[in-house]
C-alpha positions, 0 to 999 in steps of 0.5 A: 551183361556188360559189353565186351570192351575189347571188341565193342564197336562204338563207331556205330553208336556215334551220331554220324557213324556208318550204321545210322541213318545219318551216316547213310545220308552221304549215299544220297548225293547225285553222284551216289544216286547215279552209281545205284541206278547204274548198278541196278541197270547193269545187274538186270541187264547182265542177268537178262542176257544170261537168261537169253543165253540159257534159252539159246543154249536150250535151243541147241547152241552149245557155245551159249552155255559158257556165256550163260555162266559168264553174264551172272558172273559179271553181275556178281562183279558189279554188285561186288564193286558197288558194295566195296564203294559203299563201304569205303564211302561210309568208312571214310566219313567215320575215319576223318579226325577232327583237327581243331583249329590253332588258337589265333591271338587278337593281335596276330596277323592271319597266317596263310594256309598250306596250299592243297597242291604244292609246286615242285621244287627244282634242284640244280644238277651238280655232278657229284665228286668221287668219294675217294677223290680219284677220277675214273677213266671208264666213268669219264668216257661213259659220261662223255658218250652220254653227253654226246648222245644228249647233244645229238638226239637223232643219232644212233649209238653206233654213230658215236665218234669216240 
């Protein structure tokens, strides 16, 4: 039987696909090992605290029934977040498009690469002229008020002399 080409997933068959052992190598870095260990420690700890609350509730502490339910929910949330991070890490590696380097002529000078972080560009603040050319008196008064507030940073709006 021929595979369904419309829904056939070829990314899992690529050498570095998310379902292959090569794709899983990125989850063996020191940062990921620390995440795996933290997940296991938190889940075991939360489930242990849940069991402790069950034993307290069985001893007559009615409030512990709520905590006996709460701790396993916390453990489930840790597993949920860990699983989402694993899936995102596996997908991020397979979705990186291969961008070929532009061909460089032998006599051409090397071109500087675009910096990863660009510096902000400062633009001069120039007040815009009214579209119809008429001067609005209320707008001019409000701008004078704002200029006065800017010139007097400690002043309150009620101190405005105009």
